[in-house]
C-alpha positions in Angstrom: 90.7 226.6 -42.1 88.1 225.7 -39.7 88.7 223.6 -36.5 87.2 220.3 -38.1 89.2 220.7 -41.1 92.4 221.4 -39.6 92.0 218.2 -37.3 90.8 216.4 -40.6 94.2 217.2 -42.0 96.3 216.1 -38.8 94.2 212.8 -38.6 95.1 212.3 -42.4 98.7 212.6 -41.7 98.8 210.6 -38.6 96.5 207.9 -39.0 96.7 204.8 -39.6 100.2 204.9 -40.0 102.2 208.3 -39.7 103.3 210.2 -43.1 101.9 209.6 -46.4 104.4 207.1 -48.2 106.0 203.6 -47.6 109.0 201.4 -49.3 107.5 198.6 -51.4 109.5 195.2 -52.4 109.6 194.7 -56.0 111.4 191.2 -55.9 110.1 188.1 -54.0 111.8 187.4 -50.7 110.0 184.2 -49.6 112.8 181.8 -49.7 116.7 181.4 -48.6 117.5 181.6 -52.2 115.5 185.0 -52.6 117.6 186.7 -49.8 120.8 185.3 -51.1 120.1 187.0 -54.3 118.8 190.3 -52.8 121.7 190.6 -50.4 124.7 188.3 -50.0 126.5 186.7 -51.9 124.2 187.4 -54.9 124.3 191.3 -54.5 127.8 191.4 -55.4 127.3 190.6 -58.9 125.4 193.7 -59.6 127.9 195.6 -57.7 130.7 194.5 -59.8 128.6 195.3 -63.0 128.2 199.0 -61.9 131.7 199.4 -60.7 132.6 198.6 -64.4 130.2 200.8 -65.8 128.3 203.2 -63.8 125.3 203.2 -66.3 124.4 199.7 -65.1 123.2 201.2 -61.9 120.0 202.4 -64.1 119.6 198.2 -65.1 120.3 196.5 -61.6 118.8 199.5 -59.3 115.9 201.7 -58.9 117.9 205.0 -59.7 116.3 205.3 -63.0 112.8 205.9 -61.7 113.7 207.5 -58.5 113.6 211.2 -57.8 114.9 212.9 -54.7 112.4 215.6 -53.4 114.7 218.3 -51.6 114.4 221.3 -49.3 115.8 223.6 -46.7 112.5 224.6 -45.4 113.3 228.2 -45.9 110.2 228.9 -48.1 107.3 226.4 -47.2 104.3 227.2 -49.2 103.2 230.5 -48.0 104.0 229.6 -44.2 107.4 231.4 -44.8 110.9 230.0 -43.1 109.9 227.2 -40.5 113.0 224.9 -41.1 114.0 221.4 -42.8 111.8 219.3 -40.6 108.6 221.2 -41.0 108.8 221.0 -44.6 108.9 217.3 -44.3 105.1 216.7 -44.9 105.0 219.0 -47.9 108.3 216.8 -49.5 106.0 213.7 -48.9 103.1 215.2 -50.3 105.1 216.0 -53.3 106.4 212.4 -53.4 102.6 211.2 -53.4 102.0 213.3 -56.6 105.0 212.0 -58.2 104.0 208.5 -57.8 100.1 209.1 -58.3 100.6 210.8 -61.5 103.7 209.6 -63.3 104.4 206.1 -61.3 107.7 207.9 -60.4 109.3 206.6 -56.7 110.4 209.5 -54.8 112.3 210.1 -51.0 112.2 213.5 -49.2 115.3 214.8 -48.1 115.0 218.0 -45.8 118.9 219.6 -45.4 119.7 221.6 -42.4 122.3 223.7 -44.3 124.0 226.9 -42.6 124.4 228.6 -46.3 123.7 227.9 -49.7 126.9 226.5 -50.3 126.6 224.0 -47.3 123.3 223.1 -48.9 124.8 222.8 -52.7 127.6 220.6 -51.1 125.5 218.2 -49.3 123.4 217.6 -52.2 125.9 217.1 -54.8 127.8 214.6 -52.9 124.7 212.4 -52.5 123.1 213.1 -56.2 124.3 210.1 -57.7 121.8 208.6 -55.5 118.9 209.4 -57.8 117.7 209.9 -61.4 116.6 213.3 -60.5 116.4 216.1 -58.0 113.3 218.2 -57.3 113.9 221.1 -55.1 111.4 222.8 -53.6 110.2 225.5 -50.9 113.7 227.2 -50.6 113.6 230.8 -50.7 114.7 233.4 -53.4 117.5 234.7 -54.0 119.5 231.5 -53.0 117.3 229.2 -54.9 118.7 230.6 -58.2 122.2 230.2 -57.0 121.7 226.4 -55.3 119.6 225.2 -58.5 122.4 226.7 -61.1 125.1 225.2 -58.9 123.5 221.6 -58.7 122.9 221.9 -62.5 126.3 222.4 -63.2 127.6 219.8 -60.6 125.2 216.9 -61.1 124.7 214.5 -64.7 121.2 214.2 -63.4 118.0 216.6 -63.9 117.7 219.1 -61.4 114.4 221.2 -61.1 113.4 223.8 -58.5 109.3 223.3 -59.4 108.3 226.9 -57.5 110.5 228.3 -60.4 109.8 226.0 -63.5 106.7 224.1 -62.8 104.7 227.5 -62.0 106.1 229.1 -65.2 105.3 226.4 -67.5 101.7 225.8 -66.5 101.5 229.6 -66.3 102.8 230.1 -69.9 100.8 227.6 -71.3 97.8 228.8 -69.9 99.0 232.4 -71.2 99.5 231.6 -74.8 95.9 230.2 -74.6 94.3 233.4 -72.9 96.1 235.5 -75.3 94.5 233.7 -78.5 91.0 233.9 -76.9 91.6 237.4 -76.0 92.7 238.2 -79.9 95.9 239.1 -78.8 99.5 237.9 -79.5 102.2 237.3 -76.7 105.0 239.6 -78.6 102.7 242.4 -78.3 101.2 241.9 -75.0 101.8 244.7 -72.2 102.4 242.5 -69.2 102.7 243.5 -65.5 104.3 241.1 -63.0 103.4 241.7 -59.2 106.0 239.6 -57.4 109.9 239.3 -57.9 110.3 236.0 -56.0 111.5 232.7 -57.3 108.1 231.9 -59.1 107.5 235.2 -60.9 110.9 235.4 -62.2 111.1 232.2 -63.5 107.3 233.0 -65.1 108.8 235.8 -67.0 111.9 234.4 -68.2 110.0 231.5 -69.8 107.5 234.0 -71.3 110.4 235.8 -72.9 111.4 232.6 -74.2 108.0 232.1 -75.9 108.2 235.0 -77.6 107.5 238.1 -74.8 109.4 241.1 -75.5 111.3 242.7 -72.4 110.4 246.1 -73.2 106.7 245.2 -72.7 107.4 243.7 -69.4 107.1 245.5 -66.0 107.6 243.8 -62.8 107.2 244.9 -59.4 108.3 243.9 -55.9 107.4 245.4 -52.3 109.2 248.8 -53.2 107.4 249.1 -56.6 108.3 248.9 -60.2 111.8 247.2 -60.8 113.1 250.2 -63.0 116.7 251.4 -64.4 117.3 254.0 -61.9 116.8 251.7 -58.8 119.7 250.8 -56.8 120.6 247.8 -54.8 118.9 245.0 -57.0 120.3 241.6 -56.9 121.1 240.3 -60.2 117.8 238.3 -61.0 115.7 241.4 -60.4 118.3 243.5 -62.3 117.5 241.4 -65.5 113.9 242.8 -65.4 114.9 246.4 -64.7 112.9 248.6 -67.1 113.7 252.3 -68.4 110.6 253.7 -67.5 108.9 256.3 -65.3 106.4 254.3 -63.7 106.7 253.4 -60.3 103.4 252.0 -58.6 100.9 248.9 -59.7 98.7 252.0 -60.2 101.1 253.3 -63.1 101.9 250.0 -64.5 98.5 248.5 -64.9 97.4 251.4 -66.9 96.7 249.8 -70.3 98.1 246.5 -69.4 96.9 243.5 -71.4 98.2 240.9 -68.7 98.3 240.9 -65.0 100.3 238.0 -63.1 100.2 237.8 -59.4 102.7 235.9 -57.5 103.0 238.0 -54.5 100.1 238.1 -51.6 96.5 238.3 -51.2 94.2 241.3 -52.1 96.9 243.5 -53.7 94.9 244.0 -57.0 91.7 246.0 -56.5 88.7 246.7 -58.6 90.1 250.1 -59.7 93.2 248.5 -61.2 91.5 245.9 -63.4 89.4 248.7 -64.7 92.3 250.4 -66.0 93.3 247.6 -67.8 92.9 247.2 -72.2 90.0 245.4 -73.3 89.7 241.4 -72.5 92.1 241.9 -70.0 94.0 238.5 -68.5 94.2 238.2 -65.1 96.3 235.3 -63.5 96.1 236.0 -59.6 98.0 232.9 -58.2 98.6 233.5 -54.4 96.9 230.9 -52.4 94.4 230.5 -50.8 93.5 234.1 -51.2 94.7 235.4 -54.5 95.6 239.1 -55.5 92.0 240.0 -56.8 89.0 237.7 -56.0 87.6 236.3 -59.3 83.9 237.6 -58.2 85.4 240.9 -57.6 87.4 240.7 -61.0 84.4 239.7 -63.1 82.2 242.5 -61.7 84.7 245.0 -62.3 85.4 243.7 -65.9 83.2 241.1 -67.3 85.4 240.7 -70.1 88.2 239.2 -68.1 90.0 235.9 -68.5 90.9 234.8 -65.0 92.9 232.1 -63.5 93.9 231.4 -59.9 96.0 229.1 -57.8 92.6 227.5 -56.5 91.0 224.3 -57.4 87.3 225.9 -56.5 87.2 228.2 -59.8 88.1 227.4 -63.2 91.7 227.6 -64.7 93.5 226.5 -61.8 97.3 227.1 -62.3 98.3 224.2 -60.5 101.9 222.6 -60.9 100.7 219.0 -60.7 99.9 219.5 -64.4 103.8 220.0 -65.0 106.5 218.4 -62.6 105.4 214.9 -62.4 105.4 214.4 -66.5 108.4 216.4 -67.0 110.3 214.2 -64.9 108.6 211.2 -66.4 109.7 212.3 -69.8 113.2 213.3 -68.7 113.9 210.1 -66.6 112.8 208.1 -69.8 115.5 209.3 -71.9 118.0 209.6 -68.8 118.5 213.4 -69.6 121.2 215.1 -67.8 119.4 218.3 -67.4 115.9 219.8 -68.0 116.6 222.6 -70.4 114.8 225.5 -72.0 113.9 223.6 -75.0 112.2 220.9 -72.9 110.5 223.3 -70.6 108.9 225.0 -73.9 108.0 221.7 -75.1 105.9 220.9 -71.9 104.3 224.4 -72.4 103.1 223.6 -76.1 101.9 220.3 -75.1 99.9 221.5 -72.1 98.6 224.6 -74.4 97.5 222.1 -77.2 95.9 219.5 -75.1 93.3 222.3 -73.7 92.1 223.0 -77.1 91.0 219.2 -77.4 87.7 217.6 -76.6 87.3 217.1 -72.8 86.9 213.2 -71.9 83.9 212.1 -70.1 85.8 211.2 -67.0 87.3 214.8 -66.6 83.2 216.0 -67.0 82.6 213.7 -64.3 85.0 214.3 -62.0 83.9 218.2 -61.9 80.3 217.3 -62.2 80.0 219.5 -65.3 77.9 218.7 -68.5 80.5 220.8 -70.8 83.6 222.0 -70.9 85.5 223.4 -74.0 88.4 225.7 -74.8 87.6 229.2 -73.9 87.5 231.8 -71.3 86.6 229.1 -68.3 88.7 226.2 -69.7 92.4 227.4 -70.9 94.3 224.9 -68.8 93.9 221.2 -68.5 92.7 220.0 -65.3 94.7 217.6 -63.0 92.5 214.8 -63.4 92.9 214.4 -67.3 94.5 211.1 -68.1 95.8 212.3 -71.2 98.5 214.5 -69.3 100.8 211.3 -68.9 100.8 210.7 -72.5 101.4 214.0 -74.0 103.9 215.7 -71.5 106.3 213.1 -71.1 106.5 212.5 -74.8 107.0 216.0 -76.0 109.7 216.4 -72.9 111.6 213.4 -74.1 111.5 214.1 -77.6 112.8 217.8 -77.0 115.5 216.1 -74.7 116.5 213.8 -77.4 116.4 216.6 -79.8 118.5 218.9 -77.9 121.3 216.5 -77.1 120.8 215.9 -73.4 119.3 212.5 -73.5 121.3 209.2 -73.0 118.8 207.1 -74.5 116.6 207.1 -77.5 113.0 208.2 -77.6 111.5 205.4 -75.9 109.7 202.5 -77.8 107.0 202.4 -75.4 105.8 205.7 -75.5 102.9 207.4 -75.6 102.1 206.4 -71.9 98.4 205.5 -71.2 98.9 204.8 -67.5 101.3 204.8 -64.9 102.0 201.0 -65.4 103.3 201.8 -68.8 106.4 203.2 -67.3 107.9 199.6 -67.1 107.1 198.8 -70.9 110.6 199.1 -72.1 
């Protein structure tokens, strides 16, 4: 980033008011009567109703449309472990996206915890404050333990977006890319470079969508995760394959799919030349992918390519998922975001990419034409139909799978963020 862009980013966060979010009033406060209703003595009435029935918190407070964005700062973007306070701009940024795309209020919480258990205990004790919890920028493997424990201990949805948001968008794009390539997920030979939170979640979700474990090779810094390796944590061990492949060069030979969630420039032109016809490459490391799209296309003109970057087609962007997934979960008061809801989001995203692209999307990208094909396998973040399709699919899956505490909303499908208050 140039010095000018660095300064622009700093100025954006500092001026005219520090930070990116503020609190707004939703009720009048102009008169003495207003204030007596907002606080003492009027506030005692909803207090009594909530004490009588905790579900009344959703009726008399903002809990039902409030998500906490929580981090320990141990894996901030690609910057590493910089601590909880340094993660605050990212957590505020997540709150901006919740509000902008799905009308969800949020509060960021940065937890200075000496251990995963201390983090779990802290969050679990205050979880009733919110309608849902979005975990963010927590390093692996601790993130797996933290998320699972909080899912079990909390009665609201807990969702680690670095894992599942990435996985949902990746799976949606992958299903479309495979169809375009004339291949099936259950037959595809998949190589995943990376074995952190996002990579493991991506592979688990692809398996849930129909991929076969015997066709999946995962690599970490030490090479292929194979059955003969010692010292694997339980999360990597579930992907240990009985194979004699040890390196990326071994694994990529004849592969249909490469998924990179690792580091920049780790895949070469020679690697992609060894892949099967119509190779699919998701090089998702940001800002510098595992292989640059121009290098990939020069080596293999038949490649179907996705990255995490907005300046190339097929951006794998979590904002396509988490705001709308939480919207659907909150609107039926789901107790958790389960596998059925994730798969429903995958298919809603997948199907949307196959429909004609609205003019406003074309205008936003300064394009005259976009249609389902190698350079359009995932919807764009500015597609207003995301709010209509994904929450509806997620909410229906929550109802069908028995984790919803409310029926499917009568005001669905949503058209704008204002529609969230339609019920």
